[in-house]
C-alpha positions as CSV (number, residue, x, y, z in Angstrom):
1,M,27.3,85.5,-5.2
2,P,23.6,84.6,-6.2
3,D,24.8,83.6,-9.8
4,I,27.5,81.7,-8.3
5,V,24.6,79.5,-5.4
6,I,22.6,78.9,-8.4
7,H,25.1,77.6,-10.6
8,A,26.5,75.8,-7.8
9,V,23.3,74.4,-7.0
10,T,22.4,73.3,-10.7
11,A,25.6,71.2,-10.8
12,A,25.2,69.6,-7.8
13,A,21.4,68.8,-8.9
14,Y,23.0,67.1,-12.2
15,A,25.8,65.3,-9.9
16,G,23.1,63.8,-7.6
17,L,20.8,62.6,-10.4
18,A,23.7,61.4,-12.5
19,W,25.0,59.4,-9.3
20,H,20.9,58.2,-8.4
21,F,20.4,56.9,-11.8
22,W,23.9,55.0,-11.8
23,R,23.1,53.5,-8.7
24,T,19.5,52.4,-9.5
25,R,19.7,51.9,-12.9
26,W,23.4,50.0,-13.4
27,H,24.2,48.6,-9.9
28,A,21.0,47.9,-8.0
29,S,20.3,44.1,-7.4
30,A,16.7,45.0,-8.7
31,P,17.0,47.9,-11.3
32,V,14.0,50.1,-11.4
33,S,11.7,49.6,-14.0
34,G,10.9,52.7,-15.7
35,P,11.4,56.2,-14.7
36,K,9.4,57.6,-11.8
37,V,7.3,60.7,-11.8
38,W,9.8,62.5,-9.5
39,E,12.7,61.9,-11.4
40,R,11.2,63.5,-14.4
41,G,10.5,66.4,-12.2
42,A,13.7,66.5,-10.6
43,I,15.2,66.7,-14.2
44,F,12.9,69.2,-15.3
45,A,14.1,71.4,-12.3
46,A,17.5,71.0,-12.8
47,L,17.0,72.2,-16.7
48,A,15.2,75.4,-14.8
49,L,18.1,76.0,-13.0
50,H,20.6,75.1,-16.0
51,A,18.5,77.7,-18.2
52,W,18.8,80.5,-15.8
53,C,22.6,79.7,-15.5
54,L,22.6,80.3,-19.4
55,A,20.5,83.2,-19.4
56,V,22.9,85.4,-17.2
57,P,25.3,86.4,-19.5
58,L,22.8,87.4,-21.8
59,V,21.1,89.6,-19.7
60,G,23.9,91.1,-17.5
61,P,25.2,94.4,-16.8
62,Q,27.6,94.0,-20.2
63,V,25.0,92.3,-22.6
64,P,25.3,89.7,-24.0
65,R,28.8,87.9,-23.2
66,I,29.1,84.9,-25.3
67,G,32.3,82.6,-24.8
68,F,33.3,78.8,-25.3
69,A,32.1,78.2,-21.5
70,F,28.3,79.3,-22.6
71,A,28.7,77.5,-25.8
72,L,29.8,74.0,-24.1
73,S,26.8,74.5,-21.3
74,S,24.2,75.1,-24.0
75,M,25.5,72.2,-25.7
76,L,24.8,69.8,-22.8
77,W,21.6,71.6,-21.9
78,L,19.9,70.6,-24.8
79,A,21.5,67.1,-24.5
80,V,20.0,66.6,-21.2
81,F,16.7,68.3,-22.7
82,F,16.2,66.0,-25.3
83,Y,16.4,63.1,-23.3
84,W,14.3,64.2,-20.9
85,A,11.5,64.6,-23.3
86,E,12.4,61.3,-25.3
87,G,12.0,59.4,-22.3
88,F,8.3,60.1,-22.6
89,F,8.4,57.8,-25.8
90,M,11.1,55.7,-25.5
91,D,13.6,54.0,-22.6
92,L,16.8,55.5,-22.9
93,E,17.9,55.5,-19.0
94,A,21.5,53.9,-20.1
95,L,22.6,57.2,-21.0
96,Q,21.1,59.5,-18.0
97,P,24.1,59.3,-15.9
98,I,27.0,60.5,-18.6
99,V,24.7,62.7,-19.4
100,L,23.8,64.3,-16.3
101,G,27.4,63.9,-15.1
102,L,28.8,65.9,-18.0
103,A,25.9,68.5,-17.5
104,A,27.2,68.7,-13.7
105,A,30.6,69.6,-15.2
106,A,29.6,72.1,-17.7
107,A,26.8,73.8,-15.8
108,P,29.1,76.2,-13.1
109,L,31.3,77.4,-16.0
110,T,29.6,80.5,-17.4
111,A,30.0,81.6,-13.7
112,F,33.9,81.6,-14.2
113,F,34.2,82.1,-17.8
114,P,31.8,84.9,-19.2
115,G,33.3,85.1,-22.1
116,R,33.4,88.3,-24.4
117,V,30.5,90.9,-25.6
118,P,30.0,90.2,-29.5
119,L,30.7,93.1,-32.2
120,S,26.8,93.0,-33.1
121,T,23.4,92.2,-31.3
122,S,21.6,92.5,-34.3
123,P,18.6,90.2,-35.3
124,E,21.0,88.5,-37.7
125,F,23.3,87.7,-34.9
126,W,20.5,86.5,-32.2
127,L,19.1,84.3,-35.4
128,H,22.5,83.1,-35.9
129,L,23.6,82.2,-32.3
130,T,20.1,80.4,-31.7
131,L,21.0,78.4,-34.4
132,V,24.4,77.6,-33.7
133,V,23.1,76.5,-30.1
134,L,20.4,74.0,-31.9
135,S,22.7,72.5,-34.4
136,S,25.6,71.6,-31.9
137,G,22.7,70.4,-29.4
138,V,21.3,68.2,-31.8
139,L,24.5,66.7,-33.0
140,T,25.8,66.3,-29.6
141,V,22.7,64.1,-29.1
142,A,23.7,62.3,-31.9
143,M,27.4,61.8,-30.9
144,L,26.0,60.0,-27.6
145,H,23.6,58.1,-29.2
146,S,25.8,56.8,-31.7
147,V,28.5,55.9,-28.8
148,L,25.6,53.8,-27.3
149,M,24.6,51.9,-30.3
150,A,28.6,51.2,-30.5
151,F,28.7,49.9,-27.1
152,V,25.4,47.6,-27.4
153,E,26.4,46.2,-30.6
154,R,29.8,45.4,-29.3
155,M,28.3,43.6,-26.5
156,L,26.1,41.9,-28.6
157,H,28.8,40.5,-31.0
158,R,31.0,39.2,-28.0
159,A,28.3,37.6,-26.5
160,H,27.0,35.7,-30.1
161,R,31.0,34.7,-30.6
162,D,30.2,32.5,-27.6
163,A,28.6,29.0,-28.8
164,A,26.8,28.7,-25.7
165,A,25.9,32.6,-25.8
166,A,22.2,33.4,-24.1
167,P,19.3,34.8,-26.3
168,E,19.9,38.3,-27.4
169,H,17.2,39.7,-25.0
170,A,19.2,38.2,-22.2
171,L,22.6,39.4,-23.5
172,L,22.2,42.9,-22.3
173,R,21.9,43.9,-19.0
174,G,20.3,46.6,-16.5
175,P,18.8,49.9,-18.5
176,L,20.6,48.3,-21.8
177,A,18.1,45.5,-21.9
178,K,15.2,48.1,-22.2
179,L,16.6,49.9,-25.0
180,P,14.8,49.7,-28.1
181,P,15.8,47.3,-31.3
182,L,19.0,48.8,-32.5
183,L,17.2,49.5,-36.0
184,T,14.9,51.8,-34.2
185,M,18.3,53.5,-32.7
186,E,19.5,53.7,-35.9
187,R,16.7,55.0,-37.7
188,L,16.6,57.6,-34.8
189,L,20.0,58.6,-35.1
190,F,20.0,59.4,-38.8
191,V,17.2,61.5,-37.9
192,L,19.0,63.2,-35.9
193,I,22.4,63.8,-38.4
194,G,19.5,64.9,-40.9
195,L,18.1,67.4,-38.7
196,G,21.5,68.7,-37.3
197,F,23.1,69.0,-40.9
198,A,20.0,71.1,-41.8
199,L,20.6,73.4,-38.7
200,L,24.0,73.4,-39.3
201,T,23.9,74.7,-42.9
202,L,21.4,77.1,-41.7
203,T,23.5,78.0,-39.1
204,L,26.9,78.8,-42.2
205,I,24.3,80.7,-44.2
206,T,23.4,83.2,-41.4
207,G,27.0,83.5,-40.6
208,M,28.1,84.4,-44.0
209,T,25.1,87.1,-43.6
210,L,26.3,88.3,-40.5
211,S,30.1,88.4,-41.4
212,E,28.6,90.5,-45.0
213,T,26.7,93.2,-42.7
214,L,30.0,93.6,-40.2
215,F,32.7,93.2,-42.4
216,G,31.4,93.5,-45.8
217,R,32.7,89.8,-47.1
218,A,30.7,87.0,-46.9
219,L,33.1,84.3,-45.8
220,R,36.1,85.2,-43.2
221,F,38.8,83.0,-43.2
222,T,38.9,82.1,-39.3
223,H,39.5,79.0,-37.1
224,E,35.7,78.7,-36.7
225,T,34.6,79.2,-40.0
226,L,37.2,76.6,-41.0
227,F,36.3,73.9,-38.8
228,A,32.4,74.4,-39.2
229,V,32.6,74.0,-43.2
230,V,34.5,70.5,-42.4
231,A,31.9,69.5,-40.1
232,W,29.3,70.4,-42.5
233,I,31.4,68.2,-45.5
234,V,31.6,65.5,-43.0
235,F,28.0,65.1,-41.9
236,G,26.9,65.4,-45.6
237,V,28.9,62.8,-46.5
238,L,28.0,60.6,-44.0
239,L,24.4,61.5,-44.8
240,G,25.1,61.0,-48.5
241,G,27.0,57.5,-47.6
242,R,23.8,56.3,-46.0
243,V,21.8,56.7,-49.1
244,V,24.5,55.6,-51.7
245,Y,26.0,52.9,-49.9
246,G,23.8,51.8,-47.1
247,W,26.8,52.7,-44.3
248,R,25.6,52.1,-40.6
249,G,27.3,50.7,-37.8
250,R,31.0,51.4,-36.8
251,V,31.6,53.3,-40.3
252,A,28.4,55.6,-39.5
253,M,30.4,56.1,-35.9
254,R,33.3,56.9,-37.0
255,W,31.9,59.8,-39.3
256,V,29.5,61.0,-36.5
257,L,32.4,61.0,-34.2
258,A,34.7,63.1,-36.9
259,G,32.2,65.6,-37.5
260,F,31.2,66.5,-34.0
261,L,35.0,67.0,-33.5
262,M,34.9,69.7,-36.1
263,V,31.6,71.2,-34.4
264,V,33.5,71.0,-31.0
265,L,36.8,72.2,-32.2
266,A,34.6,75.1,-34.4
267,G,32.6,76.6,-31.1
268,V,34.1,75.3,-27.8
269,G,37.7,74.7,-29.0
270,S,38.2,77.8,-30.8
271,R,36.9,80.1,-28.2
272,F,38.7,77.9,-25.5
273,V,41.9,78.9,-27.1
274,L,41.0,82.5,-27.4
275,E,39.6,83.2,-23.9
276,V,41.8,81.0,-21.7
277,L,44.7,79.9,-23.5
278,L,45.6,83.5,-25.1
279,G,43.6,85.6,-22.8
280,R,41.7,87.3,-25.4
281,G,38.0,87.3,-23.9
C-alpha cells in the first residue's frame, strides 16, 4: 500500500504541475516571466518521488522486475529531468505541460505492471539496462524537441504568408515567444540525436555481448532486436543526411519520429504485447 500511495502522489504532483504551467504560461493574461524558485523545487521533488517509483521494481522482494511500464516510466523521468536541468540555461517552458502530463500518466504504471524477472542480473545486464534507459530517454527528448520546433516553424510560416503579418518576434505568444531562435534549437536537436545514436550503438553492442553470454550467439532474432536495429539505421541515416545534404526542418522531423517509433516498439511496445496482451509477464 505505501508504494501505491507514493505512485499516486507522484502522478498527482506531475499532473498538478502540468496544470499549473498550462494555466500560468499559456492561458494567463499576463504570463509569468521565467520559472520561479518554488516551481523548480516542486519539479525536483516530483522527480525524486518518481525515482523512488522506478527503484521499487529493482529492489522489491523479487529483484529485479523489468517490464514495459518501467521502460516507459524511465523514459519520461529522463525527459522531465532534462527539461528541468535545461531550464537553467534556456527557456523551454512551452513543453512543460506536455512533458509533465505524460510523466503523470507514466509514473504510476509500475505499481500495476511490475514486469518480469530477467534471465540475468550480471554486470553486463545492468550496463545494458542503463544504456537502454539513457538512449530511450535522450531520443524521447529529441522527439519532443523536434515536434516543438515543427509547431513553431509552422506558426511562423503561416504568419509570414499574411502580407500584414507582424514582426517575427511578435508572431508567437506565451512561452513560445521566449524560446531560443530556431537555429539554436536545431543545433541542440542534432546534439541530442547524436548523443542518442551513440548511446543506442552502445546499447546494441552490450545487448549482443549479453546475448552471447546467455544464449551462445551474439544476435538473436526477436522483435526487440529488429526494431532496435531499424531505429539505429534510421538515426544513422538522419545524421548522415544532415552532414551530406543538410537535412533540417520537416525532413528531419519525419526521420526523428520514425526512429523514435522504432525505439518505442523495441522497448515499450514489444514488452507491452508480451506482458499485457499475451500475458507472458
